[in-house]
N, C-alpha and C positions, 0 to 999 in steps of 0.2 A: 703435413708435419711428419717427419720421419721418427719412428721409434726404434731404438736399438733393442733387439730381442735379447741380447746378452744382459741388459739391465733388468729385464723382466725376470729372467731365470736366476739372476744373482741373488734375489731375495727369496726364492722358493726354497722350501725345506727339502733336504734330501730324502728321497723315498726310503722306507724301511726295506730291508732285505728280507722279503717274506720267504725265501727259499733257504738261505743259509743261516740267518739269525732272526727268526720271527719275534717281534717284540713281546708277544704273549707268552714266550718261553724264556724271557730274560729278566724277569722281575727279581729284585733283590741282588743284582750284580752277579748272579750265578745263572749261567745258561743251563736249562734243564737237562739237555743231552750230556753236558759235561758232568753233572752230578750223577746221572744214571750210569755213565761209563765208569766214573771213578769208583762207584760202589758196586760195579759189575752186577747190576740188578737183573739182567735177563729181560725177556719179552714181556711176561705178565706184570712183574713188579715195575719194570720201566714204564709201562703204560699206566699203572696206578699213579706213579709219581707225575707223569706227563699231564694226566687229566686233573689231578689235584692242583698242580702248579698253575694251570691256566683257567681254573674254575672262576667264573665271573669276570675274566679278563678278555678272552677271545670272544665270548658272546655275553649277552646280558642274562643268560640263564645258567647260573652255576649248578643248579640241581641236575641238569643234563650231564655235565662233565663229572659230577660226583657219582652219579649212577653208573657212568661208564667206568670210572675208577673202581667202584664197588664190584662191577661185573668181572673185571680183570683180577681183582683180589680174590673173588670167589673161585675163579678158575685156578689160580695158583694154590689156594687152599685145597681144593679138590685134587689137584695133581699131587700135592705132598701127601695127602691122606692115602692115596693109592700106593705110594712108594713105601709106606710103613710096613 
C-alpha cells in the first residue's frame, strides 16, 4: 500500500518559530519584545518584563522566572541609587 507523505504532513500543525516569535513571549496578542522596545525600557527593566511575561508559561515553575525578574529589578534600583 502506497502512502502519500504529503497527506501525512498536511494535517501536521505548523511548528512554532522559537527563534523569532516564541509562543511564551506572545501571550495577550502583544509580543514582549515589541512592548519593551515601545517603552524603551533598556536592559534591566526589559528583562524584568520578559521574565514576568513568561512566568508559568515557558516552564512550570513561575517562581524561578519571578525571582529572575526580581534580580533584574534589584539591579536597576541599585544602579539608579548610585546615580542620585
